N, C-alpha and C positions, 0 to 999 in steps of 0.2 A: 593568582593561578596563571594568568596570562603571561606574567613575567617568566615563568618556568619554560615557556616555549622559546624564549629569546636569550636565555642565560648565556653569558660569556660571548655575546655577539661582538662586542668591541674587540676582545682579544682575538677572536677568530678572523675578524676583518683585517687586523694587522697581519695575521698569518697569511691570508690570501694575498695581501699587498706584497708581502715579502716573497712569496712564491712567484709572483708575476712582476717582480721589480725590474726585470729586463724586458719581458714581453710587452707590457703595457707602454713603457716609454718608446720602444721601437715602433710599435703600431702608431702611436700618436705622432712621433717625429716624422715617420715615413709619409703618413697621410698629409700632414701640414706641409712638408717639404715639397711633395709633388704638386699640391695645390698652389703654393706660392710660385714655384718654378714655372708652371704653366701660365699663371696669371701674368708674370713678367714676360714670358715668351710671346704672349698675345700682343703686347704693346709693340714689340719689335716686328712681328710678322704681319700685323695688320695696322700699320701706322696711320693710314688715311681713312677717311669716311668711305671713299669709293671702294677700297679693298674690303672693308668690313661689310659693306652692302653686297658686294659681289659674293662673298662667302655666305651671307644671309640668304641670297637667292638659291644657293644649292640646297638649303635646308627645307625647301618646299617639296623636295622629292619624298614620296611616301616611304622609301627605304630608310632615308635619313631621319624622318619623323619617328618611325618605329624604333630606330636605334637610339636616338638621344632625346626624343620628346618633341612635341609639337612646337615648342619655343614661344617665348613672349618677347615683345619688343623687336621683332624682326624688321619692322618698318624703320626703326631707328636703332640699328645694331651697335650699341655702345660696347665698350670693353666689359662692363658689368653684365649686360644682357648676354653677351657672348660667353662669358665665364660661367654663368649660371646655366645657360642652355647646353653647352658642350661638356661641362665637367661635373655639375652637381649630381646628376643621376648616377654616373659610374662611381664617383667618390662615395656617395651614400651607400651604394651596394658594397663597396669595400669596408665601410664602417659596419654594415650589417654582418658581413662575414666575420669581422673582428669580434663582434659581440657573440655571435653563434659559437665560435670556437672557444672563447674564454668562458662563457657560461657552461658549456658542455664539459669543459675540463674540470670545473669545480663542483659540478653536480653529478650527472650520471656517470662520468668517467671515474670520479673519486669513489662513487658508490660501487661501481664494478670492481675496482681494485681493492675494496675493503677499507678504504680510508675513512669513510663516513661512519662505518660500524665502529672503528677504533675511536673516532671523535665522540660518538654517542656513549661510549663506555666511560667517558670522563664526565664531570659535572657540567654538561652543556645542555642547551635546550633542543627540542625536536626540530625547530625551525632555524636554529643558529646558523647552520652551514648555508642554507638557501638565502637567509637574510644578509649574511656577510657578502655573498656573491652578488646579490642585487645591488647592495650599497656600493660595492667596488665598481661594478659596471656602470651604474648611474653616475657615480663620481667621475669615472674615466670619460664618459661621453660628455659630461658637463665641461670638464677641463678641455677636451678636444674642441667643443663648440666655441668656448671663449678664446682659446689660443688661435683657432682658425680665423674667427671673426676679427680679432685685433691684428693678426698678422696680415690679413688682406687689406685692412684699413691702413696699416702702417706703410704699405707700398706706395700710398699717395697716388694711385692711378685714377684718372678721370672717370667719373660715373660710378666709382666703387666707394661710396660713402660709408660712414660708421653704421648707420641704420641697416643698410643692405648687407654689409659685411657681417654684422652680428646675426642677421636673419639667415645668411648663408651657413654660418657656423651652427646656428640653432637647428637648421634643417638636418645637418649631419648628426648632431647630438640626438635629436628626436628619433631619427632612423635607428641609431644604435640602441637607444633605450627600448624602442618597439621590438626589435629583434632579440634583445636580451630577455624581455618579458615573454616573448613567444617561445624562445628556446627553453626558458625555465618551465614553461607549461608543458612542452613536449618531453622534457626530462622526467616529468611525472607520468606521462602517457606511455612512453617507450621503456623497454627493459634493457636497452643497451645504448652506449654512447654513439655507436654507428647509426642506430635508428634515430636517435635524437638529432644528430647532424643531418641525416638524410631528410627527415621531415622538415626541419628548419630551412635547409638549403632548397628543398622542393618548394616551399612557400615563397622564398626569395625569387627563385626562377619563375614561378607561376605569376608572382606579382609583376615581374618585368614583362612577361609575355602579355599578361592581361592589360597592362598599361600600353604596350606597343599596339595591340589590336584596337584598344579604345582610342588612342591618339589618331590612328589612321582612319577608323570607320565610325566609332560610336563613343563620344566623349563620356557617356555615362559609365562605360566599362572602366575608363581611366580612374574614375572616382571610387571604384570598387577595389582599387589597388593602393596599398600604403605608399608605394613609390609615386603613384599619381597624386596623392595628397601632398607629398613633399614638393613636387614640381608645381602644384597649384599655388604655392606661396608666391610665385612670380617674383623671385628674388632679383633685386636691382632694377625691377621695372615698376610693379605696383606695391611690392613689399607687404603682402598679406600675412598676418601672424596667426590667423585662426586655423589654417591647416596644421600648424605646429602644435597648437593646443589640442586639436582633434587627435593627432597622432599620440600625444602624451596621455590624453584621456583614455584612449583604447589601450595604450601600454599599461596604464594603472589597472585596468580591468583584467588584462592578461596576467599581470603579476599577482593580483588578488586571487585569481583562479589557481595559479601555481602554488601559492601558499596554502590554500584550502586543501587541494589534492595532496600536497606533501604532508599535511597534518593528519590525514586519514588513511594513507596507504602504508603497506608494510615495506620495510627496508628491502631493497633490491627488486621489488615487484613493480609492475607497470599496469596501467589501466587498459591498455590495448591488448587484446588477446594475442598470445604467441602462436605463430603458425607452427603446426606440427611438422617435424622433420620427416624425411623419408625413412622407410623401414630398412632399406638397404642403401649403402653408400653408392654414390654415382661413380662412374669410371674415372672422373677427374681426381678423385681422392686416392687413387691407387698409386700415384707417383708424387714426388715433391713438387714437380712442375705443375701438375694438375691441382694440387693443394694451393700453390702460390696463386694460381689464377682463380680458383674457386672462391677464396676468401676476399678477393677484390673484384669479383665479376660485376657486381652492381655498380660500383664506382667507375669501373672502366667503361661499361656500357653507357653510363650517364655522360662521361667525358667524351666518348665517341660521338654521341648524338649532339652534344654541345659544339664540338669542333665542326661537324657538318653544318649545323645551323649558322655558326659563325661564318663559314665559307659562303653560304647562301646569302647571308646578310650583306657581305661585302660585294659579292658577285652581282647582286641585283642593281647596284648603282653604276656598274661599269659602262653602261650605254650612254651616260650623260657626262662622263668625266672630261672628255676632250673639249666639249663646249664650255663646261664650267671653268676648266683650267685656263682656257684661252684668255679669259678676262681677269685672271688673278695673277698679278705680277709676282707675288710671293711664291706661288706654286711653281711658276716657271723657273724661278731662281733655285728653289729647293730641288726640283727635278730638272737640273740643267739639261736642255735638249740634247739628245743623242741621235745622230743621223741614222735614219732607217728604222727608228722605233718611235711609236706614238707615246704621248704622255700617259695614256692608259696602261701601256706595257711597262712603262717606268714606274707608275704608281703601284703596279702589281708587285714589283720587287719590295716596295715598302710594306705592303700588306703581308707578304710572305715572311718578313722578319717578325712581325707581330704574331702571326699565326704560329710560327716555329717556336717562339719563346713561350707562348701559351701552351703549346703542345708538349713542351718539356716538363711542365708541372705534373701531369699524371704519370709520366715516365719516372720521375724522381720519387713520387709517392709510392710507386710500385716497388722500387728497391728499398725505400725506407720502411716498408711494411715488414721486412725481415727484422729490422731493429725493434719495431713495435711488438712483434711476436716474441722476440727475445726478452724484452722488458717485462712482458706479462707471463714469463716462465712457460711459454708454450713450445719454444724451440727445443728445449731439452727433451721433451717428449718425442719429438721427431727424431732427434739425433740418437735417442736411446734405441732406435730400430737400426736396421742395416742401411743407414743413410750417412754418408760422409758430409763434413762441413762444406767441402768443395762442391759436391752435388747439390746441396741445399742452396748455397749462395748462387751457384750456376743456374738453378731453376728460376730464381727471382731475376737474375740477369737476363735470361732468355725472354721471360715475360716482358721485361722492360724494353728490350730491343724490338720485339714484335710490336709492342704498344706504340713505340715511336713511329714505326712504318705505317701502322694503321691510322694513327692520328693525322699524320701528314697527308696520307692518301685521301682520307675523308674530307679534310679541309680543302684540298686542291680540287677534288671532285665536286664539292659544294660550290666553290668559286666558279668552276667551269659550267656546271649545270644551270646556275642562276644567270650567268653572263651571256650564254648563247641566245636566249630569247630577246635580250635587250640591246644586243650589239649588231650593227650592220655587217661588220666583218669580224665574226667571232674568233677569239684566240683558241687555237687547238688545245685539246686536253693534254697532249704530250708536253706542251709548253708549260702548262700549270704544274704537271707532275714533275717535270725537270726542275722548275723553280722551287718546288717544295722539297723534293728528295735531296737536293744538293745541301740542305741544312742538316741532314742526318749525321754527318761527321761531327758537327758542332754539338749536337745533342748527345752523341756518343761520348764526347769528352766530359760532359757533365755527368753522364752515367758512370764513366770511369772514376770521376772524382768522388761521387757519392759512394761507390763501392769501396774506394780507398778509405773514406771516412768511417764507413760501417765496419770495415776490417781492422783499421788501426786506431781510429779516434772516434769511437761511437758517441761520446759525449759532445762532440762538436759537429754533429750532422746538421744542425740548424744553420750552419755556415752556408750550406748549399743554397738555401733560399735567399740569403743576402747576396750571394754571388749571382743568382738568377735575376734578382731585382736590379743589381748593378748592370748586368748585361742588357736588360731591357732599357734602362735609363740611358746608357751611353750609346747604344746602337740605334734606338728609335728616336730619342730626343736629342742625341748628340748632333745630328745634322741640323736640326732646327736651332739649337742654341750655339752652334759653331764651336763645339769642343775640339781640343787638339786630337789628332788622329791616334796618338799613342794610347789614349784612354780606351778607344774602341779595340785596339790591338791586345788589350789585356783580357779580352773575352774571346772565345773561339768563334762566336757569331760575327765578330768583326773581320774575320779572315775568309768568310764565305763569299764567293763571287755571286753577283746579283744577276742570276739568269732571268730573262734572256738578253739583258742589256750588255752584260760583260761575258767574256769568254770563260769557259770552264777551266779552272786552274787545278790540274791534277796534282801539282806539287803540294799546294795547301791542303787538298783533300787527303793525300797520303800522310802528310805530317800530322794532321789532326787525328786521323784514324790510328796511326802509330802511337800517338800520345795517349789516346783513350785506352788502347790495349795495355800500355805500360802501367797506367794508373790502376786499371782493373786487376792486372796480375799482382801488383803490390797489395791491393786490397784483399785478394784471395789468400795470399801468403800470411798477411796479418790476421785474417779471420781464422785460419787454421791454427794459429799459435796462441791467440789471446784467450782469456777466460770469458765465459759467458756472463753477461750482466744479470744480477738477480734482483 
């Protein structure tokens, strides 16, 4: 009888692997590549013990503790201890996001789109789909763990031995399995893929905040967070395996609950009560632009809060930067002194690049929502009214442009508001705003490119994320790794003047703005002429 619940699981597992034959390798390769590149970069940036200890001293700042963790092995800051301290947490969060998105795609999203109903009409078991998804995600995270561990060990870096490297990989894999099980559970509770992702991402963010507060004030709170468990492994320092087993044990409980709830609930239903909608539609739904904003309101508000918090996190350390950088030869080389500007002001330009690249993500998601609505056959209902394709795409474009301005403003305001109390000579708000807003033309170019893809090549819209990742890699890490300048010139972010250290180049700004307009116009023309996807 039990076999009937899992009938054809092997076949469906192969089907899931085939559907994600590109996504999974891209995730694995990207995470491993970034991990390896940063590990190699550390050996060149902090070659001496003195340089490593100097950077270790900066980690005692409460803001840095909240950001990356309290750290282990700071008294003897080896390459391994540095790698685990500065990279493990953020890489684990990236792995968690991977698991959340992949599990949602094969559970609640497939259920929303009617694919699970189609599968169940065939001779398959009730738990076949969920079982296949869990098997693929567990396998993916195991492969990621092993490849990461052996890749780090293969670098032959001092203090990064095989034991510690395998534990580093296991920490990433355990995090991925935990959030796979958590997302599978939320897929049974929520009635929508958006709700599933929202709940899982909410737990991820809450786990980060809980760990941050605990690391700074009360260590017991850190142990209430799954991210705190992972850092408790003390990779490359004491190499404790029990936090990994704890994470996997809790993951097994979550997966078991997900299986039980899936076996007793009705298809397309969820256990959480659905909030009743309004009796009358809000004013936002009276226009395509209002609709475009309304269906993304929660995500945009979440991103806005996140960008402000990110700005506050960076701004809170500005008061100590000059003193810290004075003892670190690497930082002085990286931020080659410019007469008339402090190292803090120069470091601000680097922060603005990171913030602007991150702020581009919600902007692109806003435009891509148009393609998502089209894929779910909702766009044709809007176009069946007195709404033209130009007006519909223009609505999403305007929301995206406004989102870009809002995200940059909130991040800059967060930087300024947190830096004022900790700096003897605070940087004016106008300087922060200028340094942030100058990146808008670069963001506009990516907006124009994604509009072009949606209008002409909708099946290749995923390319925009690869391009954004490339931009982050060459602009942010290019200076550290001494990449040739032409690589940075392939992205619009490489042409933006670094305010306030550099003079504002109106020529580059005008060219990027013009390029963005041309790309957008081509996208509008293509969208008007092409057939809608069904």
